[in-house]
C-alpha positions in Angstrom: -61.1 42.1 -9.0 -63.6 44.2 -11.0 -66.4 43.0 -8.8 -64.5 44.1 -5.7 -63.9 47.5 -7.2 -67.5 47.9 -8.2 -69.1 46.8 -4.9 -66.7 48.4 -2.4 -66.9 52.0 -1.1 -63.7 53.8 -2.3 -62.8 54.7 1.3 -62.8 51.0 2.2 -60.4 49.9 -0.6 -56.7 50.7 -0.8 -54.8 49.4 -3.8 -51.1 49.9 -4.5 -48.9 48.9 -7.4 -45.2 48.5 -8.0 -43.7 49.5 -11.4 -40.4 49.1 -13.1 -40.5 52.0 -15.4 -43.9 51.6 -17.2 -44.1 47.9 -16.5 -46.5 46.8 -13.7 -44.6 44.3 -11.6 -46.7 44.0 -8.4 -50.0 44.9 -6.8 -51.6 44.6 -3.4 -55.1 45.5 -2.2 -56.5 46.0 1.3 -60.3 45.8 1.8 -62.0 47.0 4.9 -63.8 44.5 7.0 -66.8 45.8 8.9 -68.5 44.4 12.0 -71.4 46.1 13.6 -70.2 45.3 17.1 -66.6 46.4 16.5 -65.7 50.1 15.7 -62.1 49.3 14.8 -60.8 49.9 11.2 -59.7 46.4 10.1 -58.4 45.7 6.6 -57.9 42.4 4.9 -54.9 42.0 2.6 -56.1 40.4 -0.6 -55.2 40.0 -3.4 -51.4 40.3 -3.6 -49.4 39.6 -6.8 -45.9 40.0 -8.0 -44.8 39.2 -11.6 -43.0 35.8 -11.7 -39.8 37.4 -13.1 -39.7 39.8 -10.1 -40.4 37.4 -7.3 -37.8 36.8 -4.6 -36.4 40.3 -5.1 -38.2 42.0 -2.2 -40.8 43.7 -4.4 -43.8 42.2 -2.5 -42.2 43.0 0.9 -41.6 46.6 -0.1 -45.1 46.9 -1.5 -46.7 45.6 1.7 -44.5 47.9 3.9 -45.5 50.9 1.8 -49.2 49.9 1.9 -49.2 49.4 5.7 -47.5 52.8 6.1 -50.2 54.5 4.0 -53.0 52.7 6.0 -51.4 53.8 9.2 -51.2 57.4 8.0 -55.0 57.1 7.1 -55.8 56.2 10.7 -55.6 52.4 10.8 -53.5 50.5 13.4 -52.0 47.0 13.2 -53.9 44.5 15.3 
């Protein structure tokens, strides 16, 4: 993860976290994929993690929905 953060332009990386109070319970990152022949803004979802004690409670789903809404607001469209 540190390598991704160090090598990626800040405008090409969107990371979101879920917390329960001060406790980190989930995280998701979207990294932009660039193709010279294709001007679309395309993002790859990876990595995604939810704490084992919080899995199967909808945390990951809510986190991804929130992230997709933020990407959409920033001008990206679903493919």
